[in-house]
C-alpha positions in Angstrom: 26.0 52.8 7.1 27.2 50.7 9.9 25.5 47.4 10.7 26.0 48.0 14.4 23.6 50.8 14.3 20.6 48.5 14.3 19.9 45.0 15.7 20.6 42.2 13.2 17.0 41.0 13.3 15.8 44.4 12.2 18.4 44.5 9.4 17.2 41.1 8.2 13.6 42.4 8.1 14.7 45.4 6.0 16.8 43.4 3.6 14.0 40.9 3.0 12.3 43.6 0.9 15.2 44.0 -1.5 15.2 42.6 -5.1 18.0 40.3 -6.3 20.2 43.0 -7.9 20.2 45.1 -4.7 21.0 42.0 -2.6 24.1 41.5 -4.9 25.2 45.1 -4.4 24.9 44.8 -0.6 27.1 41.7 -0.7 30.1 43.7 -2.1 30.0 46.5 0.5 32.0 44.7 3.1 32.5 41.4 4.9 29.8 42.2 7.5 27.2 43.1 4.9 28.1 39.9 2.9 27.5 37.7 6.0 24.3 39.5 6.7 22.9 38.9 3.2 24.0 35.2 3.4 22.1 34.9 6.7 18.8 35.5 4.8 18.9 31.9 3.5 15.6 30.7 5.0 13.8 34.0 4.4 14.6 36.1 1.3 16.6 33.5 -0.6 13.9 30.9 -0.1 11.3 33.4 -1.2 13.3 34.2 -4.4 13.9 30.6 -5.2 10.3 29.5 -4.9 9.0 32.7 -6.4 10.8 32.1 -9.7 8.3 30.6 -12.3 11.1 28.6 -14.0 12.6 27.2 -10.9 11.0 24.2 -9.2 11.7 23.2 -5.6 15.3 22.1 -5.5 14.4 18.6 -4.3 11.4 18.1 -6.8 10.1 15.6 -7.5 11.7 13.0 -5.2 11.6 14.9 -1.9 9.6 18.1 -2.3 9.1 18.4 1.5 12.8 18.3 2.3 14.5 21.7 2.3 17.9 22.1 0.5 21.1 22.6 2.5 21.2 26.2 1.1 18.3 28.0 -0.7 20.8 30.7 -1.9 23.0 28.0 -3.4 20.1 26.2 -5.0 18.9 29.5 -6.6 22.4 30.3 -7.8 22.8 26.9 -9.5 19.5 27.2 -11.2 20.4 30.7 -12.4 23.7 29.6 -13.8 22.2 26.6 -15.6 19.4 28.7 -17.1 22.0 31.3 -18.3 24.2 28.7 -20.0 21.2 27.0 -21.6 19.5 30.1 -23.0 22.6 31.9 -24.2 22.4 32.8 -27.9 19.0 31.2 -28.1 16.4 32.5 -30.6 13.4 31.4 -28.5 12.5 31.5 -24.8 11.1 27.9 -24.8 13.8 25.4 -23.9 14.2 22.0 -22.5 13.4 21.3 -18.9 16.4 19.0 -18.8 18.9 21.9 -18.1 21.6 20.0 -16.4 21.7 17.3 -19.0 21.5 19.3 -22.2 23.5 22.5 -22.3 23.4 24.6 -25.4 26.5 25.7 -27.3 27.1 29.1 -28.9 27.2 27.6 -32.4 24.0 25.6 -32.0 22.0 25.6 -35.2 18.5 24.9 -36.3 17.7 22.3 -39.0 14.3 22.1 -40.7 12.8 18.9 -42.0 9.8 19.0 -44.4 8.6 18.8 -48.0 9.8 22.4 -48.7 12.8 22.3 -46.5 16.5 21.4 -47.2 16.0 18.0 -45.6 13.1 15.8 -46.7 13.5 13.2 -43.9 14.8 12.8 -40.4 17.7 10.6 -41.4 19.1 13.3 -43.7 18.8 16.0 -41.0 20.6 13.8 -38.4 23.5 13.2 -40.8 24.4 16.9 -40.7 23.4 17.6 -37.1 26.1 18.6 -34.7 26.1 18.4 -30.9 23.0 20.0 -29.3 21.5 21.2 -32.6 17.7 21.6 -32.9 15.7 19.7 -35.6 12.3 21.2 -36.3 10.0 18.9 -38.2 7.2 20.4 -40.3 3.7 18.8 -40.2 3.4 15.5 -41.9 4.0 11.8 -41.6 7.6 10.7 -41.8 8.7 7.0 -42.2 12.1 5.4 -42.0 12.8 2.0 -43.5 15.7 1.3 -41.1 16.6 2.0 -37.5 17.6 5.6 -36.9 20.6 5.9 -34.6 21.1 9.1 -32.5 24.8 9.5 -32.4 25.0 13.1 -31.0 22.8 15.0 -28.5 19.9 16.7 -30.4 16.5 18.1 -29.9 13.7 16.9 -32.3 10.6 19.1 -32.1 7.4 18.8 -34.1 5.9 22.1 -35.4 2.2 22.8 -35.0 -0.2 21.0 -32.7 0.3 17.6 -31.1 -0.7 15.2 -33.8 0.5 17.3 -36.8 3.9 15.5 -36.9 4.0 11.7 -36.9 7.2 9.7 -37.0 7.1 6.0 -38.0 10.6 5.5 -36.8 12.6 3.2 -34.5 15.2 5.2 -32.6 18.3 3.8 -31.1 20.0 6.3 -28.8 23.8 6.1 -28.5 24.4 9.7 -27.4 24.5 11.0 -23.8 21.2 12.8 -24.1 18.4 13.6 -26.4 15.0 15.4 -26.3 11.8 14.7 -28.3 8.9 17.1 -28.1 5.4 17.5 -29.7 5.6 14.3 -31.8 3.5 11.3 -32.4 5.8 8.2 -32.3 4.7 5.0 -34.0 6.7 1.9 -34.7 8.2 1.2 -38.1 7.1 -1.8 -40.0 10.1 -3.9 -39.0 9.9 -3.6 -35.2 7.4 -2.8 -32.4 10.0 -0.8 -30.5 9.7 3.0 -31.0 12.6 4.1 -28.9 15.4 2.3 -27.1 18.5 3.5 -25.2 21.3 1.7 -23.5 23.0 4.7 -22.0 22.6 8.4 -21.4 19.4 10.4 -20.9 16.3 11.0 -22.9 13.5 13.5 -22.4 10.1 13.2 -24.0 7.8 16.2 -23.7 4.2 16.3 -25.0 4.6 13.3 -27.3 2.1 10.6 -28.3 3.5 7.0 -28.5 1.1 4.7 -30.4 1.3 1.0 -31.2 4.9 0.9 -30.1 7.1 0.4 -27.0 9.7 2.4 -25.2 12.7 0.3 -24.2 15.0 1.9 -21.6 18.1 -0.3 -20.8 21.2 1.0 -19.2 23.6 -0.2 -16.5 23.2 2.6 -14.0 23.5 5.5 -16.4 20.2 5.9 -18.3 17.8 8.6 -17.1 14.5 9.0 -18.9 12.3 12.0 -18.5 8.8 11.7 -19.9 6.3 14.5 -19.2 2.8 15.0 -20.6 3.0 12.2 -23.2 0.3 9.9 -24.4 1.3 6.2 -24.7 -1.4 4.0 -26.0 -2.3 0.9 -28.0 1.2 -0.5 -27.8 1.5 -4.2 -28.8 3.6 -4.9 -25.8 4.3 -2.8 -22.6 4.0 0.9 -23.0 7.3 1.7 -21.3 9.9 -1.0 -20.6 12.7 -0.1 -18.2 15.6 -2.4 -17.3 19.3 -2.6 -16.4 19.1 0.0 -13.6 17.5 2.7 -15.8 16.0 5.6 -13.9 14.5 9.0 -14.4 11.1 10.7 -14.2 7.8 9.5 -15.8 5.3 12.2 -14.9 1.9 13.4 -16.0 1.5 11.0 -18.9 -1.6 9.2 -20.1 -0.7 5.6 -20.5 -3.6 3.4 -21.7 -4.9 0.6 -23.8 -1.6 -1.2 -24.1 -1.5 -5.0 -24.8 0.9 -5.7 -21.9 1.8 -3.7 -18.8 1.5 0.1 -19.0 4.9 0.3 -17.4 7.3 -2.6 -17.0 10.2 -2.1 -14.4 12.8 -4.8 -14.0 16.5 -5.7 -13.7 17.3 -3.0 -11.1 15.5 -0.2 -12.9 14.6 2.6 -10.4 12.4 5.3 -11.9 10.1 7.9 -10.3 6.5 7.2 -11.6 4.6 10.4 -10.7 1.1 11.7 -11.4 0.3 9.5 -14.4 -3.0 8.1 -15.6 -2.5 4.4 -16.2 -5.7 2.7 -17.4 -7.6 0.4 -19.7 -4.7 -1.9 -20.2 -5.2 -5.5 -21.4 -2.9 -6.7 -18.6 -1.6 -5.0 -15.5 -1.1 -1.3 -15.0 2.4 -1.4 -13.6 4.6 -4.6 -13.3 7.7 -4.5 -11.1 9.9 -7.6 -11.1 13.5 -8.9 -11.3 14.8 -6.6 -8.6 13.1 -3.7 -10.2 12.6 -0.8 -7.8 11.0 2.6 -8.3 8.9 5.2 -6.5 5.3 5.0 -7.7 3.5 8.0 -6.3 0.3 9.9 -6.8 -0.9 8.0 -10.0 -4.4 7.1 -11.0 -4.4 3.4 -12.0 -7.8 2.1 -13.0 -9.8 -0.1 -15.4 -6.9 -2.5 -16.1 -7.9 -6.1 -16.9 -5.4 -7.5 -14.4 -3.6 -6.2 -11.3 -3.3 -2.4 -11.0 0.2 -2.9 -9.7 1.9 -6.4 -9.8 5.1 -7.1 -7.9 7.0 -10.3 -8.1 10.5 -11.9 -8.4 12.1 -9.6 -5.8 10.5 -6.5 -7.2 10.8 -3.9 -4.4 9.1 -0.5 -5.2 7.7 2.2 -2.9 4.0 2.6 -3.8 2.4 5.6 -2.1 -0.5 8.0 -2.5 -2.0 6.3 -5.6 -5.6 5.9 -6.4 -6.0 2.3 -7.6 -9.6 1.4 -8.6 -12.1 -0.4 -10.8 -9.6 -3.0 -12.0 -10.9 -6.4 -13.2 -8.4 -8.3 -10.9 -6.5 -7.3 -7.7 -5.7 -3.7 -6.9 -2.1 -4.6 -5.8 -0.8 -8.2 -6.2 2.5 -9.3 -4.6 3.7 -12.8 -5.5 6.8 -14.9 -6.1 9.0 -13.3 -3.4 7.9 -9.8 -4.4 8.3 -7.1 -1.7 7.7 -3.4 -1.6 6.1 -0.8 0.6 2.5 -0.1 -0.2 1.7 3.1 1.7 -1.3 5.5 2.0 -3.0 4.4 -1.2 -6.8 4.4 -2.0 -7.6 0.9 -3.3 -11.3 0.6 -4.1 -13.9 -1.2 -6.3 -11.5 -3.8 -7.6 -13.0 -7.2 -8.7 -10.6 -9.4 -6.8 -8.8 -8.6 -3.5 -7.8 -5.0 -2.9 -4.4 -6.4 -2.0 -3.4 -10.0 -2.9 -0.3 -11.5 -1.4 0.8 -15.1 -2.3 3.8 -17.4 -2.8 6.5 -15.7 -0.8 5.2 -12.2 -1.3 6.4 -10.2 1.7 5.3 -6.5 1.4 4.6 -3.8 3.9 1.0 -2.8 3.5 0.5 0.3 5.6 -2.1 3.0 6.1 -4.1 2.3 2.9 -7.8 2.7 2.4 -9.1 -0.6 1.0 -12.8 -0.5 0.4 -15.9 -1.5 -1.7 -14.1 -4.3 -3.5 -16.2 -7.0 -5.1 -14.3 -9.7 -3.2 -12.1 -9.6 -0.1 -10.3 -6.5 1.1 -6.9 -8.2 1.6 -6.1 -11.8 0.6 -3.0 -13.6 2.0 -2.8 -16.8 0.0 -0.4 -19.8 0.0 3.0 -18.9 1.6 2.0 -15.2 1.7 3.8 -13.1 4.3 4.1 -9.4 5.1 3.1 -6.7 7.5 -0.5 -5.5 7.1 -0.7 -2.5 9.4 -2.8 0.6 10.0 -5.2 0.1 7.0 -8.9 1.0 6.9 -10.5 -2.1 5.3 -14.3 -1.7 4.9 -17.3 -2.2 2.8 -15.9 -5.1 0.8 -18.4 -7.8 -0.5 -16.2 -10.6 0.8 -14.1 -10.7 4.0 -12.1 -7.8 5.3 -8.9 -10.0 5.4 -8.8 -13.6 4.0 -5.8 -15.6 5.2 -4.6 -19.2 4.4 -3.1 -21.0 7.3 0.0 -21.9 5.2 0.9 -18.1 5.3 2.6 -16.0 7.9 1.1 -12.5 7.9 1.4 -9.9 10.7 -2.0 -8.2 10.8 -1.8 -5.2 13.2 -3.6 -2.0 14.0 -6.1 -2.1 11.2 -9.7 -0.9 11.1 -11.7 -3.8 9.6 -15.4 -3.0 9.5 -18.7 -3.3 7.6 -17.4 -6.1 5.3 -20.2 -8.4 4.0 -18.8 -11.6 5.4 -16.1 -12.2 8.1 -13.8 -9.4 9.4 -10.8 -11.8 9.4 -11.0 -15.4 8.1 -8.2 -17.9 8.4 -8.6 -21.1 6.4 -6.6 -24.3 6.1 -7.7 -25.1 2.5 -5.1 -24.5 -0.2 -6.1 -22.0 -2.8 -6.0 -23.2 -6.4 -4.7 -20.0 -8.0 -2.4 -21.2 -10.8 -4.4 -19.4 -13.5 -4.4 -16.2 -11.5 -0.7 -16.3 -10.9 0.3 -17.0 -14.4 -1.9 -14.3 -15.9 -1.4 -11.4 -13.5 2.0 -10.3 -14.7 1.0 -9.8 -18.3 4.3 -10.1 -20.0 5.6 -12.8 -22.3 9.1 -12.4 -21.1 8.3 -14.1 -17.8 8.9 -17.3 -19.7 12.7 -16.6 -19.8 13.6 -19.4 -17.4 17.2 -18.3 -16.8 16.1 -14.8 -15.9 13.6 -16.0 -13.3 16.2 -18.2 -11.6 18.6 -15.2 -11.5 16.0 -13.0 -10.0 15.1 -15.5 -7.3 18.7 -15.8 -6.3 19.7 -12.2 -6.5 18.2 -10.5 -3.4 18.4 -6.8 -3.1 20.9 -5.7 -0.4 20.0 -2.0 -0.3 18.7 -1.8 3.3 17.8 1.9 3.0 15.6 1.1 0.1 13.4 -1.4 2.0 12.6 -1.1 5.7 12.0 -4.7 6.5 9.7 -5.7 9.2 10.5 -8.2 12.0 9.9 -11.8 10.6 7.4 -13.9 12.5 7.1 -17.6 12.9 3.4 -17.7 13.8 0.6 -15.8 12.0 -0.3 -12.9 14.2 -3.5 -10.8 14.4 -3.1 -8.0 17.0 -4.4 -4.6 17.9 -7.1 -4.5 15.2 -10.5 -3.0 15.5 -12.9 -5.5 13.9 -16.5 -4.4 14.0 -19.9 -4.4 12.2 -18.9 -7.2 9.8 -21.7 -9.4 8.2 -20.6 -12.7 9.9 -18.1 -13.5 12.6 -15.4 -11.0 13.6 -12.7 -13.6 13.3 -13.4 -17.0 11.7 -10.8 -19.8 12.1 -10.5 -23.1 10.2 -6.8 -23.7 10.5 -4.2 -26.5 11.0 -1.5 -24.2 12.3 -0.8 -22.2 15.4 -2.4 -18.7 15.4 -2.0 -15.8 17.8 -4.9 -13.4 18.3 -3.9 -10.6 20.7 -5.4 -7.3 21.9 -8.0 -6.8 19.2 -11.3 -5.0 19.7 -14.0 -7.3 18.2 -17.3 -5.5 18.4 -20.9 -5.7 17.0 -20.3 -8.3 14.3 -23.3 -10.1 13.0 -22.4 -13.5 14.3 -19.9 -14.7 17.0 -17.1 -12.4 17.9 -14.5 -15.2 17.3 -15.5 -18.6 15.9 -13.0 -21.5 16.0 -14.2 -24.3 13.8 -10.9 -26.1 13.2 -7.7 -25.8 15.1 -5.5 -28.9 15.4 -2.7 -26.7 16.8 -3.3 -24.2 19.5 -5.0 -20.9 18.8 -4.0 -18.4 21.4 -6.7 -15.7 22.1 -5.2 -13.2 24.5 -6.2 -9.8 25.8 -9.0 -9.1 23.4 -12.1 -7.0 23.9 -15.1 -9.0 22.5 -18.3 -7.1 22.9 -21.9 -6.7 21.6 -21.7 -9.4 18.9 -25.0 -10.6 17.5 -24.5 -14.2 18.7 -21.8 -15.3 21.2 -18.5 -13.9 22.2 -16.3 -17.0 21.5 -17.3 -20.3 19.9 -14.9 -23.3 20.0 -16.0 -26.3 18.1 -15.2 -30.0 18.9 -11.6 -31.1 18.2 -10.2 -27.6 18.4 -7.4 -26.5 20.7 -7.5 -23.0 22.2 -6.1 -21.0 25.0 -8.3 -18.0 26.1 -6.3 -15.7 28.4 -7.0 -12.2 29.7 -9.9 -11.4 27.4 -12.8 -9.1 28.2 -16.0 -10.8 26.9 -19.0 -8.5 27.5 -22.6 -7.9 26.4 -22.8 -10.4 23.6 -26.3 -11.5 22.6 -25.9 -15.2 23.4 -23.3 -17.1 25.5 -20.1 -15.5 26.5 -18.0 -18.5 25.7 -19.1 -21.8 24.2 -16.6 -24.6 24.0 -16.7 -28.2 22.7 -12.9 -28.4 22.3 -9.9 -28.6 24.6 -7.4 -26.2 26.2 -7.6 -23.5 28.8 -9.7 -20.6 29.8 -7.7 -18.5 32.1 -8.1 -15.0 33.8 -10.9 -13.7 31.5 -13.8 -11.4 32.4 -17.0 -12.9 31.0 -19.8 -10.5 32.0 -23.2 -9.3 30.9 -23.8 -11.8 28.1 -27.4 -12.7 27.4 -26.9 -16.5 27.5 -24.6 -18.5 29.8 -21.4 -16.8 30.8 -19.5 -20.1 29.9 -20.8 -23.4 28.7 -18.9 -26.6 28.1 -20.6 -29.1 25.8 -20.2 -32.5 24.3 -16.6 -33.9 24.9 -15.1 -30.6 25.9 -11.9 -30.8 28.0 -11.1 -27.4 29.4 -9.2 -26.0 32.4 -11.2 -23.0 33.6 -9.3 -21.0 36.2 -9.3 -17.6 37.7 -12.0 -16.1 35.5 -14.7 -13.6 36.6 -17.9 -14.9 35.2 -21.5 -13.6 35.2 -24.6 -13.9 33.1 -27.5 -11.4 33.3 -30.2 -13.9 32.4 -28.9 -17.4 32.8 -26.3 -19.6 34.5 -22.8 -18.3 35.0 -21.3 -21.7 34.1 -23.1 -24.6 32.4 -21.2 -28.0 32.2 -23.3 -30.3 29.9 -23.1 -33.6 28.1 -19.8 -35.4 28.7 -17.7 -32.3 29.2 -14.7 -32.8 31.5 -11.8 -30.8 32.9 -11.2 -28.5 35.8 -13.3 -25.5 37.0 -11.6 -23.8 40.0 -10.6 -20.5 41.6 -13.2 -18.6 39.5 -15.3 -15.7 40.8 -18.9 -16.4 39.8 -21.6 -13.9 40.1 -25.3 -14.7 40.4 -27.4 -13.1 37.6 -30.3 -10.8 37.9 -32.9 -13.5 37.6 -31.6 -15.3 40.6 -30.7 -18.6 38.9 -28.1 -20.8 40.4 -24.6 -20.0 39.3 -23.7 -23.4 38.0 -25.5 -26.0 35.9 -23.8 -29.4 35.7 -25.3 -32.5 34.0 -25.1 -36.0 35.4 -22.9 -37.1 32.5 -20.2 -34.6 33.2 -18.8 -36.4 36.3 -15.2 -36.1 35.1 -15.3 -32.4 35.3 -13.9 -31.2 38.7 -15.5 -28.1 40.2 -13.7 -26.7 43.3 -12.5 -23.6 45.1 -14.8 -21.2 43.2 -16.0 -18.0 44.9 -19.7 -17.1 44.7 -20.6 -13.4 44.8 -24.0 -11.8 45.2 -25.3 -8.3 45.5 -28.1 -6.5 47.1 -31.5 -6.1 45.4 -31.0 -2.3 45.2 -27.7 -2.7 43.4 -29.2 -5.1 40.9 -32.1 -2.7 40.3 -29.7 0.2 39.7 -27.6 -1.9 37.3 -24.5 -1.8 39.4 -23.9 -5.5 39.4 -20.2 -5.9 39.9 -17.2 -3.7 40.3 -13.9 -4.9 38.8 -11.0 -3.3 40.6 -8.5 -6.0 41.6 -7.4 -6.5 39.0 -9.1 -3.9 36.8 -11.5 -5.0 34.1 -9.9 -6.9 31.2 -9.8 -5.0 27.9 -13.1 -3.3 27.2 -13.7 -1.2 24.1 -17.2 0.3 23.5 -20.4 -1.7 23.8 -21.1 -1.2 27.5 -22.2 1.5 29.9 -21.8 -0.4 33.1 -20.2 1.6 35.9 -17.4 -0.9 36.4 -16.2 -0.7 32.8 -12.7 0.6 32.5 -11.0 1.1 29.2 -7.5 -0.2 29.5 -5.5 2.0 27.2 -2.3 0.4 28.4 -3.5 -2.8 26.6 -3.0 -1.0 23.3 -6.4 -2.1 22.1 -7.3 -0.2 18.9 -9.6 2.8 19.5 -13.0 2.9 17.9 -13.3 5.3 14.9 -16.3 6.5 13.0 -18.3 3.5 11.8 -19.2 3.2 8.2 -22.9 2.9 7.7 -22.7 0.5 4.9 -25.3 -2.1 4.2 -24.0 -5.6 4.8 -25.4 -8.8 3.3 -25.3 -12.0 5.3 -23.6 -15.1 4.1 -20.4 -17.0 4.6 -17.9 -18.9 2.5 -15.5 -21.3 4.1 -13.9 -23.1 1.1 -11.7 -20.3 -0.1 -11.7 -16.6 -1.1 -14.4 -15.3 -3.3 -11.9 -15.2 -6.1 -11.4 -19.0 -5.8 -15.2 -19.5 -5.9 -15.3 -17.6 -9.2 -12.6 -19.9 -10.7 
């Protein structure tokens, strides 16, 4: 049959129904037929590859969404590996570690047990050859000295999990080994159950109790641990170092005295779909240039941080559920880094995420909610990019920041937290106890190691997508709404930039500046419908307000007792004064559009001074004068302002002022006035569905809730 008889698309449709043997026969007909069969890579070959029960996705588990270069070649490689592994086998059940552990024709089976030729494991290993299988009958087997694995073997327990218990310390010196269906417990002379300095090890369906797995190897060790239970270890459950890697998946790791998993010294494993819980210290610790991909795990009920990153630890933490811990959900300290992406972090007793002392992570697109303290804490010398997170329903602040830190807080939804949306404090946080306890490993006291880690920065740029460093703390493009106190509360001694945020319906002032010895720049924000005023600036504070839209707040638009400049803002529809200057305020008020529905547009009281000029001031509905100026404020110059009025019919209809040159400053939600124009070009965060959570009033200005507990 000639191929030219039908269009190629029709031939491909027909051949897509052929089974594998018939596709092979078609390949040998001629060159044209061979090329036709090869062209089915994304159709029939993909279907055959994924339809094979024994064949996982070629890029599983690291990149299951990335297609291979060739589905046909991936299927061919799996078929060849399976054929070599199962050749001359007596059973159909074999190791998953096909490419590491190929069988030989002369592979033999050795039995260990009371009625077998070998009474103990050491005797069986002494006669084992490369790739032999050792079957251990039910019972408890104890070795008085360390057992060295010199050749690749499989050690498999017979019966159900729990029928075979080994009180043995293994030291692997061979390229690969597999342990299956065993309970591993430490021997009397060491807490270490298994250690390896090179090669690969696979643990399937084992139970590790009261011991520790040590995986050390300079770039060659790969551990595969699937469906094991690792519990009640006297130190960390799994200890990886010296660039060890591999897969730790679907294990139950719990009730260990130290970290559930400890990753350090360049180790780079894939931690996937495990339950890590009820530990006496942290769930996972990553330090000393440790890396790793930590994905889709349930990490809960640990007494310290769910995940703790320090000393240049640099993992990728994504898609995990981290909850009900007795400390922070994720803690990043002592120059720790990492990417914390798309996790659910909830109901933790301290901050959902806690960043201090040089910690510099990327915290992006996480759900951080219902914590018993603050959502995100950025403590002393904390840094990092906090972007795109949904932070809501926490009993403290949404984000708690120390002014000695340099975070970049951008594009977050911060709502329905019990106290402030974002709080910036100058007070240093006394957290020594917290920092020393969070890591949960006695080896932190190795002073020389810590020095090496701090000086040995990771140079793998593909591993860590760094964010642009900033020199001033930056809060921009966030949606901050329905929080129990002020939207943003500032008590800082350092410069702060607040840019293009939507600050709406908070249960106090939109922005409250209580201390600011350096300038706080408040620019292009939408500040609407807050329970008290739009912006409050206390005495002694330095601020610059520029380009903000301050609308419909329940008290004054702007109240200032401090110094600085109020330039080019729209201050409209507020229920008190549009702008009031009090006490010893010294402000330059220029080119603003100001109006109050029920009171004066501008009130200059007490001994306020400065310059009020070139503003457009609109008379309110009640017909009060636009300006109130006390006799004591003689040093305040008022000149060249434009007074606007409207007809009675316009006032009755609610059309009080049309802003078109320039258009209204940023306005997000909170107003139905006809002149309101949402400026999408300002990149103000859009409003999302609000969380109808009950908020309890109350403020704390001396530190995070965690500090108050201490």
